[in-house]
LOMAR-858385 format. One line per field, with one value per residue (C-alpha): residue in one letter; residue number from 1; x, y, z; chain. Coordinates in steps of 0.1 Angstrom, whole numbers, always signed. Each point is the difference from the previous one (the first is absolute). Layout:
res [A, ...]
n [NUM, ...]
u [X, ...]
v [Y, ...]
w [Z, ...]
chain [A, ...]
***
This chain:
res [M, V, V, T, E, E, I, A, I, P, S, W, D, L, Y, E, L, S, I, P, C, T, V, F, G, K, P, Q, P, D, L, S, D, H, W, Y, D, F, R, L, C, S, A, Y, E, G, E, G, S, G, G, F, E, S, G, L, T, V, R, T, P, H, G, L, D, D, I, V, G, A, D, T, V, I, V, T, S, V, P, D, A, C, V, E, E, G, R, P, L, P, D, G, L, A, G, T, L, R, R, A, Y, D, A, G, A, R, M, V, S, L, C, T, G, A, F, A, L, A, E, A, G, L, L, D, G, R, R, A, T, A, H, W, M, H, T, A, Q, L, A, A, R, Y, P, K, V, E, V, D, D, S, V, L, Y, V, D, D, G, D, V, L, T, S, A, G, V, S, A, G, L, D, L, C, L, H, L, V, R, R, D, L, G, A, H, V, A, N, Q, L, A, R, R, M, V, V, P, A, H, R, P, G, G, Q, A, Q, F, I, D, L, S, V, P, A, T, D, D, E, G, L, G, P, V, L, E, W, A, R, A, R, L, D, R, P, L, T, V, D, D, L, A, R, R, A, A, M, S, P, R, T, L, Y, R, R, L, Q, A, A, T, G, T, T, P, L, Q, W, L, L, N, Q, R, L, A, R, A, Q, S, L, L, E, S, T, A, A, P, I, D, K, I, A, E, L, S, G, L, G, T, A, N, N, L, R, H, H, F, L, K, Q, V, G, V, S, P, G, D, Y, R, R, A, F, G, A, G, A, G, V, G, P, R, A]
n [1, 2, 3, 4, 5, 6, 7, 8, 9, 10, 11, 12, 13, 14, 15, 16, 17, 18, 19, 20, 21, 22, 23, 24, 25, 26, 27, 28, 29, 30, 31, 32, 33, 34, 35, 36, 37, 38, 39, 40, 41, 42, 43, 44, 45, 46, 47, 48, 49, 50, 51, 52, 53, 54, 55, 56, 57, 58, 59, 60, 61, 62, 63, 64, 65, 66, 67, 68, 69, 70, 71, 72, 73, 74, 75, 76, 77, 78, 79, 80, 81, 82, 83, 84, 85, 86, 87, 88, 89, 90, 91, 92, 93, 94, 95, 96, 97, 98, 99, 100, 101, 102, 103, 104, 105, 106, 107, 108, 109, 110, 111, 112, 113, 114, 115, 116, 117, 118, 119, 120, 121, 122, 123, 124, 125, 126, 127, 128, 129, 130, 131, 132, 133, 134, 135, 136, 137, 138, 139, 140, 141, 142, 143, 144, 145, 146, 147, 148, 149, 150, 151, 152, 153, 154, 155, 156, 157, 158, 159, 160, 161, 162, 163, 164, 165, 166, 167, 168, 169, 170, 171, 172, 173, 174, 175, 176, 177, 178, 179, 180, 181, 182, 183, 184, 185, 186, 187, 188, 189, 190, 191, 192, 193, 194, 195, 196, 197, 198, 199, 200, 201, 202, 203, 204, 205, 206, 207, 208, 209, 210, 211, 212, 213, 214, 215, 216, 217, 218, 219, 220, 221, 222, 223, 224, 225, 226, 227, 228, 229, 230, 231, 232, 233, 234, 235, 236, 237, 238, 239, 240, 241, 242, 243, 244, 245, 246, 247, 248, 249, 250, 251, 252, 253, 254, 255, 256, 257, 258, 259, 260, 261, 262, 263, 264, 265, 266, 267, 268, 269, 270, 271, 272, 273, 274, 275, 276, 277, 278, 279, 280, 281, 282, 283, 284, 285, 286, 287, 288, 289, 290, 291, 292, 293, 294, 295, 296, 297, 298, 299, 300, 301, 302, 303, 304, 305, 306, 307, 308, 309, 310, 311, 312, 313, 314, 315, 316, 317, 318, 319, 320, 321, 322, 323, 324, 325, 326, 327, 328]
u [+41, -2, -7, +16, -11, -26, -8, +9, +25, +27, -2, +37, -14, -29, +24, +12, -33, -14, +30, -12, -34, +5, +26, -24, -37, -9, -5, +20, -20, +19, +34, -9, -31, +9, +5, +2, -27, +11, -15, +8, +4, -2, +26, -32, -30, -34, -7, +25, +34, +11, -13, +16, +0, -9, -32, +10, -6, +15, -28, +1, -22, +30, +23, +35, -15, -11, +36, +8, -6, +12, +24, +21, -5, +15, +6, +8, +13, -10, -3, +27, -2, +7, +32, +10, -11, +1, -41, -12, -16, -38, -12, +5, +15, +36, -16, -26, +24, +20, -31, -4, +35, -1, -35, +22, -4, +29, +8, +5, +8, +4, +21, -6, -21, +31, -1, -31, +14, +36, -27, -14, +32, -2, +31, +24, +31, -11, +9, -25, -6, -20, +0, +38, -12, -9, +25, +22, -32, -9, +35, +4, -36, +5, +34, -10, -4, +23, -9, +9, -6, +13, -26, -36, -15, +10, -12, +8, -25, -32, +8, +9, +4, +1, +18, -22, -30, +6, +21, -31, -8, +30, -9, -34, +8, +26, -27, -20, +31, +5, -36, -14, +34, +22, -26, -31, +22, +18, -35, -18, +32, -5, -38, +15, +27, +28, +30, -5, +35, +21, +38, +18, -12, -10, +35, -2, -27, +23, +12, +38, +4, +13, -16, -12, +24, -1, +40, +1, +36, +1, -24, +27, +25, -28, -12, +32, +7, -34, +15, +29, -12, +12, +37, +19, -10, +15, -12, +35, -11, -34, +17, +25, -29, -18, +31, -1, +14, -10, -7, -21, -16, -11, -16, -18, -11, -14, -18, -18, -7, -1, +30, +36, +19, +5, -33, -16, +24, -12, -36, +6, +15, -29, -24, +18, -2, -37, -8, +19, -14, -33, +5, +24, +9, +33, +21, +6, +38, -5, -26, +25, +25, -23, -6, +34, -7, +29, -11, -33, +10, +6, -29, -20, +13, -9, -34, -12, +14, -14, -32, -12, -1, +22, +10, -22, -29, -3, +6, -30, -19, +5, +13, -17, -16, +3, +31, +17, +38, +19, -4, +25]
v [-219, -20, -37, -14, -37, -10, -33, -25, +24, -23, +2, +15, +28, +2, +4, +35, +11, +1, +20, +35, -11, -4, +28, +27, -17, +1, +33, +7, +32, -1, +3, +24, +22, -3, -35, -12, -6, -34, -14, -34, +5, -32, +4, -20, +12, -6, -5, -26, -8, -35, -33, -25, -39, +0, +19, +38, +26, +40, +21, +37, +28, +17, +0, +8, +38, +6, +2, +28, +27, -17, +15, -37, -29, -33, -27, -35, -31, -3, -36, -25, -4, +38, -3, -39, -1, +37, -1, +34, +19, +3, +21, +38, -6, +19, +31, +6, -4, +25, +28, -6, +12, +28, +12, +1, -34, -13, -31, -36, -37, -31, -30, -4, +29, +19, -20, +22, +32, -7, -9, +36, +16, +14, -16, +7, +20, -7, -27, -25, -36, -34, -30, -15, -29, +23, +27, -10, -5, +36, +11, -18, +9, +39, +7, +36, -10, +3, -37, +0, -34, +4, +22, -5, +30, +34, +30, +21, +29, -5, -35, -27, -36, -30, -35, -30, -13, +18, +27, +13, +5, +18, +24, +4, +9, +27, +14, +2, +17, +23, +13, +1, -1, -25, -5, -13, -24, -12, -4, -16, -27, -6, -9, -21, -17, +7, +21, +35, -1, -29, -2, -4, -7, -28, -10, -22, -21, -7, -32, +1, -38, -13, +22, -19, -10, -16, -6, -34, +2, +20, -18, -24, +26, +23, -31, -9, +36, +1, -31, +23, +29, -3, +0, +29, +1, +19, +6, -18, -31, +0, +0, -24, -24, +9, -4, +31, +34, +27, +24, -29, -11, +36, +5, -30, +2, +39, -12, -29, +15, +39, +6, -1, -33, +21, +10, -32, -16, +36, -14, -34, +8, +26, -26, -28, +27, +4, -35, -7, +31, -17, -33, +1, +16, +4, +33, +27, -8, -35, +7, +24, -28, -29, +24, +9, +37, -1, +20, +13, +37, -9, -18, +27, +23, -21, -12, +37, +12, -29, -12, +33, -11, -11, -37, +2, +18, -27, -31, +20, -1, -30, -26, -26, +7, +34, +13, -30, +8, +34, +34, +12]
w [+2063, -33, +0, -29, -1, -18, +15, +24, +19, +17, +40, -4, -17, +24, +27, -19, -9, +35, +14, -15, +10, +34, +5, -19, -7, +37, +17, +35, +11, +39, -19, -25, -9, -39, -13, -35, -27, -14, -29, -20, -39, -23, -27, -21, -14, +20, +36, +18, -2, +12, +3, +25, +2, +31, -10, +13, -25, +3, -16, -4, -20, -7, -32, -14, -7, +35, +8, -20, +28, +26, +25, +6, -24, +11, -23, +21, -20, -37, -17, +2, -36, -7, +20, -8, -36, -8, -7, -10, +34, +0, -29, +10, +36, -12, -18, +29, +24, -17, -6, +38, +8, -29, +22, +35, +14, +22, -13, +19, -5, +21, -14, -36, -2, -10, -34, -9, +13, -19, -35, +7, -3, +38, +14, -28, +12, +36, +27, +7, +14, -1, +15, -1, -21, -28, +1, -26, -22, +6, -6, -30, -19, +12, -2, +5, +41, +24, +19, +34, +14, +36, +13, +14, -16, -22, +9, -33, +9, -23, -9, +26, -6, +23, +2, +3, +23, +35, -12, -12, +32, +9, -29, +9, +36, -15, -17, +27, +20, -26, -3, +37, +21, +23, +23, -22, -18, +33, +16, -29, -3, +35, -10, -26, +23, -23, +4, -10, -20, -5, +0, -28, -35, -25, -4, +33, -18, -32, -6, -5, -6, -35, -29, -26, -31, -29, -2, +13, -2, +29, +21, +15, +10, +18, +19, +12, +13, +14, +22, +7, +13, +33, -15, -15, -41, -25, -39, -7, +20, -20, -31, +7, +9, -33, -18, -16, +2, +25, -28, -14, +32, +5, -36, +2, +39, -10, -30, +18, +35, -9, +25, +8, +14, +33, +2, -3, +24, +24, -8, +7, +32, +13, -12, +23, +29, -4, +0, +31, +17, -9, +11, +29, +31, -5, +5, -23, +0, -5, -28, -18, +5, -18, -28, -6, +10, +26, +27, +19, -10, -40, +3, +14, -25, -30, +11, +8, -37, -18, +17, +17, +38, +27, +4, +37, -17, -27, +24, +19, -29, -17, +29, +7, +31, +17, +13, -13, +5, +15, -10, -27]
chain [A, A, A, A, A, A, A, A, A, A, A, A, A, A, A, A, A, A, A, A, A, A, A, A, A, A, A, A, A, A, A, A, A, A, A, A, A, A, A, A, A, A, A, A, A, A, A, A, A, A, A, A, A, A, A, A, A, A, A, A, A, A, A, A, A, A, A, A, A, A, A, A, A, A, A, A, A, A, A, A, A, A, A, A, A, A, A, A, A, A, A, A, A, A, A, A, A, A, A, A, A, A, A, A, A, A, A, A, A, A, A, A, A, A, A, A, A, A, A, A, A, A, A, A, A, A, A, A, A, A, A, A, A, A, A, A, A, A, A, A, A, A, A, A, A, A, A, A, A, A, A, A, A, A, A, A, A, A, A, A, A, A, A, A, A, A, A, A, A, A, A, A, A, A, A, A, A, A, A, A, A, A, A, A, A, A, A, A, A, A, A, A, A, A, A, A, A, A, A, A, A, A, A, A, A, A, A, A, A, A, A, A, A, A, A, A, A, A, A, A, A, A, A, A, A, A, A, A, A, A, A, A, A, A, A, A, A, A, A, A, A, A, A, A, A, A, A, A, A, A, A, A, A, A, A, A, A, A, A, A, A, A, A, A, A, A, A, A, A, A, A, A, A, A, A, A, A, A, A, A, A, A, A, A, A, A, A, A, A, A, A, A, A, A, A, A, A, A, A, A, A, A, A, A, A, A, A, A, A, A, A, A, A, A, A, A, A, A, A, A, A, A, A, A, A, A, A, A]
***
């Protein structure tokens, strides 16, 4: 596994760093006679990678060159500045990843580690994912990559990518399942007190509320619509409220939010339904009514398609307390 932070590794990244260490770094002889020979490899010269403000330090004698010849190479999150500000990746990282792949390694990224694989050209023409907060940046920076922000992980054979944070655990358990079988992966998941397989994808975690917009003229009409989601609304209604033609509204809303008026309305209705499922015990048919989706069947249809799980499963995962509300 490649450690890409030089100093002061953020605690958020520390969690993702620990996932492969936990899954692959501790032998489980009662589960399998064969386990993984796991090594941390620093992307920086010299011993040691990472010094924490809390005083913790990660040290390893292994460097980038040690990943060439590995069977599997895992890249966890790259530094935030590489994602947010376009700062170059650590020297030699992309080239060494390419060498490892050319030598036959299976390549894996967790969260923004996908940016390193993409920089190495390993995601060109492939479907891949990353944390949903960064998938738009990944797609814009690497247009040859088919970015999917709805899934927890993507298995493309010899290249695998995961969404952020806990989705890295889903992918690591998937690797164990591929390598050592379902029984071993399931027993390991039990020991870690986590599901062996989670339903749905990361679509259920994406914030569907109003996207950022720099079109100040649209702000009032969008807020007006959000306050009336329980009522029938059309593109013509929004256009009249905004004092513009439907065609102009369509063009400006798509430019400002990246989506069409009808899709924007659907996203807001689903976001309202999510909020009600999280915070109330209202029946599913009542939530469908309050969110403007009409019937329970219509709510289930759009929820499964857009969020990836049923309203009932979503409520059980995110509701305020166990067993809130009836099953959908």
